[in-house]
N, CA, C and O atoms as a GROMACS GRO file, in nm:
protein
  316
    1MET      N    1  -1.598  -3.827  -2.516
    1MET     CA    2  -1.563  -3.834  -2.376
    1MET      C    3  -1.666  -3.751  -2.299
    1MET      O    4  -1.684  -3.632  -2.328
    2ASP      N    5  -1.732  -3.809  -2.202
    2ASP     CA    6  -1.833  -3.741  -2.121
    2ASP      C    7  -1.779  -3.696  -1.986
    2ASP      O    8  -1.831  -3.602  -1.926
    3GLU      N    9  -1.675  -3.764  -1.939
    3GLU     CA   10  -1.618  -3.728  -1.810
    3GLU      C   11  -1.470  -3.764  -1.807
    3GLU      O   12  -1.422  -3.844  -1.886
    4LEU      N   13  -1.400  -3.702  -1.713
    4LEU     CA   14  -1.257  -3.724  -1.698
    4LEU      C   15  -1.226  -3.744  -1.550
    4LEU      O   16  -1.256  -3.658  -1.468
    5ALA      N   17  -1.167  -3.857  -1.515
    5ALA     CA   18  -1.127  -3.885  -1.377
    5ALA      C   19  -0.979  -3.851  -1.361
    5ALA      O   20  -0.894  -3.899  -1.435
    6LEU      N   21  -0.950  -3.766  -1.264
    6LEU     CA   22  -0.812  -3.726  -1.237
    6LEU      C   23  -0.772  -3.769  -1.096
    6LEU      O   24  -0.846  -3.746  -1.000
    7ALA      N   25  -0.656  -3.831  -1.085
    7ALA     CA   26  -0.600  -3.869  -0.956
    7ALA      C   27  -0.516  -3.752  -0.904
    7ALA      O   28  -0.460  -3.676  -0.983
    8GLN      N   29  -0.507  -3.738  -0.775
    8GLN     CA   30  -0.435  -3.629  -0.711
    8GLN      C   31  -0.289  -3.625  -0.754
    8GLN      O   32  -0.221  -3.728  -0.757
    9ASN      N   33  -0.241  -3.504  -0.788
    9ASN     CA   34  -0.101  -3.478  -0.824
    9ASN      C   35  -0.051  -3.561  -0.941
    9ASN      O   36   0.068  -3.593  -0.948
   10THR      N   37  -0.140  -3.598  -1.034
   10THR     CA   38  -0.103  -3.679  -1.149
   10THR      C   39  -0.139  -3.607  -1.278
   10THR      O   40  -0.256  -3.605  -1.316
   11PRO      N   41  -0.042  -3.547  -1.348
   11PRO     CA   42  -0.072  -3.484  -1.476
   11PRO      C   43  -0.127  -3.587  -1.575
   11PRO      O   44  -0.073  -3.697  -1.589
   12THR      N   45  -0.234  -3.550  -1.643
   12THR     CA   46  -0.299  -3.641  -1.737
   12THR      C   47  -0.315  -3.570  -1.871
   12THR      O   48  -0.375  -3.462  -1.878
   13LEU      N   49  -0.262  -3.630  -1.977
   13LEU     CA   50  -0.275  -3.573  -2.111
   13LEU      C   51  -0.414  -3.604  -2.164
   13LEU      O   52  -0.455  -3.720  -2.168
   14VAL      N   53  -0.486  -3.499  -2.203
   14VAL     CA   54  -0.622  -3.513  -2.255
   14VAL      C   55  -0.623  -3.461  -2.398
   14VAL      O   56  -0.583  -3.348  -2.425
   15THR      N   57  -0.670  -3.545  -2.490
   15THR     CA   58  -0.681  -3.508  -2.630
   15THR      C   59  -0.829  -3.503  -2.667
   15THR      O   60  -0.899  -3.603  -2.654
   16PRO      N   61  -0.878  -3.387  -2.712
   16PRO     CA   62  -1.019  -3.378  -2.749
   16PRO      C   63  -1.054  -3.478  -2.860
   16PRO      O   64  -0.979  -3.494  -2.956
   17VAL      N   65  -1.168  -3.543  -2.845
   17VAL     CA   66  -1.216  -3.635  -2.948
   17VAL      C   67  -1.271  -3.555  -3.064
   17VAL      O   68  -1.249  -3.589  -3.180
   18LYS      N   69  -1.344  -3.448  -3.033
   18LYS     CA   70  -1.398  -3.358  -3.135
   18LYS      C   71  -1.309  -3.236  -3.144
   18LYS      O   72  -1.197  -3.236  -3.091
   19ALA      N   73  -1.356  -3.131  -3.210
   19ALA     CA   74  -1.273  -3.013  -3.233
   19ALA      C   75  -1.234  -2.939  -3.105
   19ALA      O   76  -1.121  -2.892  -3.092
   20VAL      N   77  -1.328  -2.929  -3.010
   20VAL     CA   78  -1.304  -2.852  -2.889
   20VAL      C   79  -1.361  -2.927  -2.768
   20VAL      O   80  -1.470  -2.984  -2.776
   21ALA      N   81  -1.287  -2.928  -2.658
   21ALA     CA   82  -1.335  -2.988  -2.533
   21ALA      C   83  -1.341  -2.880  -2.427
   21ALA      O   84  -1.254  -2.792  -2.421
   22THR      N   85  -1.443  -2.886  -2.342
   22THR     CA   86  -1.458  -2.794  -2.230
   22THR      C   87  -1.473  -2.877  -2.104
   22THR      O   88  -1.556  -2.967  -2.097
   23ILE      N   89  -1.392  -2.846  -2.004
   23ILE     CA   90  -1.399  -2.914  -1.875
   23ILE      C   91  -1.424  -2.810  -1.768
   23ILE      O   92  -1.354  -2.709  -1.761
   24GLN      N   93  -1.525  -2.834  -1.683
   24GLN     CA   94  -1.556  -2.743  -1.574
   24GLN      C   95  -1.501  -2.798  -1.443
   24GLN      O   96  -1.511  -2.918  -1.416
   25ASN      N   97  -1.444  -2.711  -1.363
   25ASN     CA   98  -1.396  -2.750  -1.231
   25ASN      C   99  -1.517  -2.754  -1.137
   25ASN      O  100  -1.562  -2.650  -1.088
   26THR      N  101  -1.569  -2.873  -1.112
   26THR     CA  102  -1.688  -2.890  -1.027
   26THR      C  103  -1.651  -2.922  -0.883
   26THR      O  104  -1.739  -2.954  -0.803
   27MET      N  105  -1.525  -2.914  -0.849
   27MET     CA  106  -1.485  -2.939  -0.711
   27MET      C  107  -1.548  -2.830  -0.624
   27MET      O  108  -1.555  -2.714  -0.667
   28PRO      N  109  -1.594  -2.864  -0.504
   28PRO     CA  110  -1.685  -2.776  -0.430
   28PRO      C  111  -1.628  -2.656  -0.356
   28PRO      O  112  -1.704  -2.567  -0.319
   29THR      N  113  -1.499  -2.649  -0.333
   29THR     CA  114  -1.448  -2.538  -0.253
   29THR      C  115  -1.342  -2.459  -0.329
   29THR      O  116  -1.289  -2.506  -0.430
   30ASN      N  117  -1.311  -2.341  -0.279
   30ASN     CA  118  -1.210  -2.257  -0.343
   30ASN      C  119  -1.070  -2.313  -0.327
   30ASN      O  120  -0.977  -2.265  -0.393
   31ASP      N  121  -1.050  -2.413  -0.240
   31ASP     CA  122  -0.920  -2.478  -0.224
   31ASP      C  123  -0.899  -2.589  -0.326
   31ASP      O  124  -0.788  -2.642  -0.338
   32ASP      N  125  -1.003  -2.624  -0.401
   32ASP     CA  126  -0.997  -2.735  -0.496
   32ASP      C  127  -0.978  -2.681  -0.638
   32ASP      O  128  -1.074  -2.661  -0.712
   33ASP      N  129  -0.854  -2.660  -0.674
   33ASP     CA  130  -0.824  -2.603  -0.805
   33ASP      C  131  -0.790  -2.711  -0.906
   33ASP      O  132  -0.737  -2.817  -0.872
   34LEU      N  133  -0.822  -2.683  -1.030
   34LEU     CA  134  -0.785  -2.765  -1.145
   34LEU      C  135  -0.673  -2.690  -1.215
   34LEU      O  136  -0.679  -2.568  -1.228
   35TYR      N  137  -0.572  -2.761  -1.260
   35TYR     CA  138  -0.458  -2.696  -1.325
   35TYR      C  139  -0.445  -2.747  -1.468
   35TYR      O  140  -0.477  -2.862  -1.497
   36VAL      N  141  -0.397  -2.660  -1.557
   36VAL     CA  142  -0.382  -2.692  -1.698
   36VAL      C  143  -0.246  -2.644  -1.748
   36VAL      O  144  -0.197  -2.540  -1.705
   37SER      N  145  -0.186  -2.722  -1.839
   37SER     CA  146  -0.057  -2.683  -1.899
   37SER      C  147  -0.041  -2.753  -2.033
   37SER      O  148  -0.118  -2.843  -2.068
   38THR      N  149   0.058  -2.711  -2.106
   38THR     CA  150   0.092  -2.778  -2.232
   38THR      C  151   0.212  -2.870  -2.215
   38THR      O  152   0.245  -2.945  -2.307
   39HIS      N  153   0.279  -2.866  -2.098
   39HIS     CA  154   0.403  -2.941  -2.078
   39HIS      C  155   0.388  -3.065  -1.990
   39HIS      O  156   0.458  -3.164  -2.014
   40GLY      N  157   0.301  -3.065  -1.890
   40GLY     CA  158   0.281  -3.181  -1.804
   40GLY      C  159   0.386  -3.201  -1.696
   40GLY      O  160   0.385  -3.304  -1.628
   41ASP      N  161   0.476  -3.106  -1.678
   41ASP     CA  162   0.582  -3.116  -1.578
   41ASP      C  163   0.536  -3.051  -1.447
   41ASP      O  164   0.510  -2.931  -1.444
   42ILE      N  165   0.524  -3.130  -1.340
   42ILE     CA  166   0.474  -3.079  -1.212
   42ILE      C  167   0.560  -2.964  -1.160
   42ILE      O  168   0.508  -2.874  -1.094
   43ALA      N  169   0.688  -2.965  -1.188
   43ALA     CA  170   0.780  -2.863  -1.135
   43ALA      C  171   0.769  -2.729  -1.207
   43ALA      O  172   0.819  -2.628  -1.157
   44LYS      N  173   0.705  -2.726  -1.323
   44LYS     CA  174   0.693  -2.602  -1.399
   44LYS      C  175   0.561  -2.531  -1.368
   44LYS      O  176   0.479  -2.582  -1.291
   45LYS      N  177   0.541  -2.416  -1.427
   45LYS     CA  178   0.423  -2.333  -1.405
   45LYS      C  179   0.298  -2.393  -1.470
   45LYS      O  180   0.304  -2.441  -1.584
   46TRP      N  181   0.185  -2.391  -1.396
   46TRP     CA  182   0.055  -2.437  -1.444
   46TRP      C  183  -0.045  -2.322  -1.432
   46TRP      O  184  -0.028  -2.234  -1.348
   47ILE      N  185  -0.147  -2.323  -1.515
   47ILE     CA  186  -0.255  -2.225  -1.506
   47ILE      C  187  -0.363  -2.283  -1.415
   47ILE      O  188  -0.403  -2.398  -1.432
   48LYS      N  189  -0.410  -2.202  -1.318
   48LYS     CA  190  -0.508  -2.247  -1.221
   48LYS      C  191  -0.650  -2.217  -1.270
   48LYS      O  192  -0.681  -2.105  -1.310
   49ILE      N  193  -0.736  -2.320  -1.267
   49ILE     CA  194  -0.878  -2.305  -1.298
   49ILE      C  195  -0.953  -2.323  -1.166
   49ILE      O  196  -0.960  -2.434  -1.114
   50GLU      N  197  -1.008  -2.216  -1.113
   50GLU     CA  198  -1.071  -2.220  -0.982
   50GLU      C  199  -1.205  -2.293  -0.985
   50GLU      O  200  -1.263  -2.314  -1.092
   51SER      N  201  -1.253  -2.331  -0.869
   51SER     CA  202  -1.381  -2.399  -0.855
   51SER      C  203  -1.491  -2.318  -0.923
   51SER      O  204  -1.504  -2.198  -0.898
   52GLY      N  205  -1.571  -2.383  -1.009
   52GLY     CA  206  -1.679  -2.318  -1.082
   52GLY      C  207  -1.640  -2.267  -1.218
   52GLY      O  208  -1.727  -2.244  -1.302
   53ASP      N  209  -1.511  -2.249  -1.244
   53ASP     CA  210  -1.464  -2.202  -1.375
   53ASP      C  211  -1.442  -2.320  -1.469
   53ASP      O  212  -1.448  -2.436  -1.426
   54SER      N  213  -1.416  -2.290  -1.595
   54SER     CA  214  -1.394  -2.398  -1.692
   54SER      C  215  -1.278  -2.362  -1.783
   54SER      O  216  -1.234  -2.248  -1.791
   55VAL      N  217  -1.230  -2.464  -1.853
   55VAL     CA  218  -1.122  -2.446  -1.950
   55VAL      C  219  -1.167  -2.512  -2.081
   55VAL      O  220  -1.224  -2.622  -2.080
   56LYS      N  221  -1.141  -2.443  -2.192
   56LYS     CA  222  -1.176  -2.493  -2.324
   56LYS      C  223  -1.047  -2.508  -2.403
   56LYS      O  224  -0.962  -2.419  -2.401
   57PHE      N  225  -1.030  -2.622  -2.472
   57PHE     CA  226  -0.907  -2.644  -2.547
   57PHE      C  227  -0.933  -2.728  -2.671
   57PHE      O  228  -1.027  -2.808  -2.674
   58ALA      N  229  -0.849  -2.710  -2.772
   58ALA     CA  230  -0.863  -2.781  -2.898
   58ALA      C  231  -0.742  -2.869  -2.929
   58ALA      O  232  -0.746  -2.949  -3.023
   59GLU      N  233  -0.637  -2.856  -2.853
   59GLU     CA  234  -0.513  -2.932  -2.872
   59GLU      C  235  -0.492  -3.024  -2.751
   59GLU      O  236  -0.551  -3.000  -2.646
   60PRO      N  237  -0.409  -3.129  -2.764
   60PRO     CA  238  -0.377  -3.210  -2.646
   60PRO      C  239  -0.324  -3.121  -2.532
   60PRO      O  240  -0.236  -3.038  -2.553
   61THR      N  241  -0.379  -3.141  -2.414
   61THR     CA  242  -0.352  -3.055  -2.300
   61THR      C  243  -0.340  -3.140  -2.174
   61THR      O  244  -0.411  -3.239  -2.158
   62TYR      N  245  -0.250  -3.101  -2.085
   62TYR     CA  246  -0.236  -3.170  -1.957
   62TYR      C  247  -0.325  -3.105  -1.853
   62TYR      O  248  -0.332  -2.982  -1.843
   63LEU      N  249  -0.394  -3.188  -1.775
   63LEU     CA  250  -0.477  -3.142  -1.664
   63LEU      C  251  -0.432  -3.212  -1.538
   63LEU      O  252  -0.386  -3.326  -1.542
   64MET      N  253  -0.445  -3.143  -1.424
   64MET     CA  254  -0.406  -3.201  -1.297
   64MET      C  255  -0.489  -3.136  -1.186
   64MET      O  256  -0.518  -3.017  -1.191
   65GLN      N  257  -0.526  -3.216  -1.087
   65GLN     CA  258  -0.591  -3.162  -0.968
   65GLN      C  259  -0.511  -3.207  -0.847
   65GLN      O  260  -0.454  -3.316  -0.845
   66ILE      N  261  -0.506  -3.121  -0.746
   66ILE     CA  262  -0.425  -3.155  -0.629
   66ILE      C  263  -0.507  -3.161  -0.500
   66ILE      O  264  -0.452  -3.188  -0.394
   67GLY      N  265  -0.639  -3.136  -0.507
   67GLY     CA  266  -0.720  -3.125  -0.387
   67GLY      C  267  -0.778  -3.254  -0.333
   67GLY      O  268  -0.800  -3.264  -0.212
   68ARG      N  269  -0.802  -3.352  -0.416
   68ARG     CA  270  -0.872  -3.474  -0.375
   68ARG      C  271  -0.795  -3.597  -0.423
   68ARG      O  272  -0.717  -3.587  -0.518
   69ALA      N  273  -0.816  -3.710  -0.358
   69ALA     CA  274  -0.750  -3.834  -0.402
   69ALA      C  275  -0.789  -3.865  -0.546
   69ALA      O  276  -0.704  -3.901  -0.627
   70ASN      N  277  -0.917  -3.852  -0.578
   70ASN     CA  278  -0.969  -3.869  -0.714
   70ASN      C  279  -1.088  -3.775  -0.731
   70ASN      O  280  -1.159  -3.747  -0.635
   71TRP      N  281  -1.110  -3.727  -0.853
   71TRP     CA  282  -1.227  -3.646  -0.881
   71TRP      C  283  -1.264  -3.665  -1.028
   71TRP      O  284  -1.177  -3.676  -1.114
   72VAL      N  285  -1.394  -3.670  -1.055
   72VAL     CA  286  -1.444  -3.686  -1.192
   72VAL      C  287  -1.502  -3.552  -1.238
   72VAL      O  288  -1.589  -3.495  -1.172
   73PHE      N  289  -1.454  -3.504  -1.350
   73PHE     CA  290  -1.497  -3.377  -1.406
   73PHE      C  291  -1.585  -3.401  -1.528
   73PHE      O  292  -1.557  -3.492  -1.607
   74PRO      N  293  -1.691  -3.321  -1.547
   74PRO     CA  294  -1.771  -3.333  -1.668
   74PRO      C  295  -1.696  -3.273  -1.787
   74PRO      O  296  -1.625  -3.173  -1.774
   75VAL      N  297  -1.714  -3.335  -1.903
   75VAL     CA  298  -1.649  -3.289  -2.027
   75VAL      C  299  -1.757  -3.268  -2.132
   75VAL      O  300  -1.842  -3.355  -2.152
   76VAL      N  301  -1.753  -3.154  -2.199
   76VAL     CA  302  -1.843  -3.126  -2.311
   76VAL      C  303  -1.756  -3.107  -2.433
   76VAL      O  304  -1.663  -3.026  -2.431
   77GLU      N  305  -1.786  -3.181  -2.539
   77GLU     CA  306  -1.709  -3.167  -2.663
   77GLU      C  307  -1.800  -3.120  -2.774
   77GLU      O  308  -1.917  -3.157  -2.780
   78SER      N  309  -1.745  -3.036  -2.861
   78SER     CA  310  -1.823  -2.985  -2.973
   78SER      C  311  -1.738  -2.977  -3.098
   78SER      O  312  -1.615  -2.970  -3.092
   79ASP      N  313  -1.806  -2.978  -3.211
   79ASP     CA  314  -1.737  -2.969  -3.341
   79ASP      C  315  -1.699  -2.828  -3.374
   79ASP      O  316  -1.641  -2.802  -3.480
   0.00000   0.00000   0.00000
């Protein structure tokens, strides 16, 4: 997987193809946060990944963005 498209307010389960996946929040402003969780429930607590930061994960993980109608994030996977 080279990129991930996320729709606004839509939790998306992402499973790394290789051992570890890294996704960077490339959204341009500090109001454009990427969120990560293990549960995928919008009503529960999510971890915020601010613009410019990244998240690395090895297990299936839910990601969600709330700032834009759609946004494509770069994904780097490694063994």
